[in-house]
N, C-alpha and C positions, 0 to 999 in steps of 0.2 A: 281414298282422297281424292278428291277432283282437280282436274285443270282449272281453277278458277281464279287464281290471281297470278301475278308475275313472281317471277324467282323459285318457281317450283322445279326441281330435279325430278327428271323423269326418264324412264327406260322405253325406248321404241321396241315394241313386239312386231317381228316379220311374220309372225304365224306359228301353227304348231310344227314341231320337230326342227325348230331352226335354231342355230347356234349363235348367230352373230348378234353382237350388242352395240347399241348405239344410243348415247345419252345425250340429253339437252335440257336446257334451261329455258322455262317459257319466260317470255319478255310481257305478255299479255293474258288474260284470260282465253283459253282455248277450249272451250267446252266440245268441241267437235273431236277431240282426242279421247274424252271418258269413254271407258269400256274397250277402248282399242290399245292404249299405253299404260304404263304403270307409274303413279307418283310415289317416290319413295324418301323424298327429302326436300329440303328447301334452303334457299340462301338466307343465311343469317348473318354474315357479314361480308362486304364487298360487292353489293348491288350496283355499286358506281362502276365498277369494272365491266359488270354484265351490260350495263347500258353505254359504255365506251365500245364494247366489242359489236353491239346492235347498231352502233351510230356509223360504222365502218362503211364506206361507199362500196356499192354493188353494181355489177353488170348483170342484170336480170337476177340469177340466184347465185353468182359467184362474187367473192369480195375481191375488190380490185387491190386491196393492200393485204398482206400477211397480217394474221391475228395470231401472236405467240404466247402462250402463256410460260413464263419461264421462271425457274427458281421460286415457285410459289410457296413452298414449304409446306407445313401442316398446322392447321389450325386447332388447337387444344383448347377449348373454352373451358373457364371453370364451372360455369353453368349454362345450359343452351336454355335461350328464353323460349317459352313455349305459349301459343296463343291459348287463351282459354277453351276448355274443351277438347283440345287437340293432343295433349301430353298423355303418355301411358302411365297408368298406375302400377307399382311394383306389385308383384304377386304377396299376397296376403295384406296389403295394406288398405287401408279407409280412412276416410276424412276426420274421424274423431280420434283424438289422442287417447290413446291406452294409459290407465293410470299404472303407475310403477308399483310393484310388490315390495312392501317394506319387509315381510319375513324373508329369513335367509334359507331359501331354497336351493341354493347353490347356482341359480340363474345369474347371468350378467345382465348388465344393464345395456341396451341397444348401442349406446354411445360407446361403451368399452368394447363391443363386438366390432363396431366400425373402425375404431382405433386400430385392433390387433389385426383386421383384415387389411387396413391401410399401410400397416407396418411390413405385414408379411409381403405383400404386393411390391413395397419399396425394396425390401431385402432381396427379393427374386430379382427385381431389375438391377440391382448392384451386381448381384451373382452373375446375370447375363453380360453385362457391361464388362466385368473383370474376365469373364471367360472369351469375350471378343477381343479384348487388349491382348491376352495371352496368345490367342490364334494370329493375330496380327504380328505379334512380337516373333513368333515362330515363323511365320511366313518371311519376314525381313531376313531373319538367319539364313532361312534356305536360300533366299536371293543372293545373299552376300556370298555364300559358299559356292554356289554355282558361278558367280562372277569372278570369284578370286581364282578359281580352277582353271 
């Protein structure tokens, strides 16, 4: 992907065998960065925030005011919009709908597989949350015992 539009998330590459990571969001097309840094994402919500940060007054290269991203949370989209030609196809998928098999060969319909997978994922998440609650409860008991003695 090229540094061709505003709102692209890129990782700065400092050269071979370097371990530091710097990330930035483009505010305009920056073709001079192509081949030097790696684009790996784009802003899909909140470009107004990027523009507000960009508008912060600066003295040469340093901002005169603090720019703080606080309590940003996590954006979990229902479906990430993709520009035509930029989306990745899932392995084994194609643009033509496959006809469903009418004979009973024991195979499940794709939708029921998805439902089972989704349910399994949901159950796993619930189990993990339950485990975390149990750990927190145990920690609180330990703290109470130490403070009581």
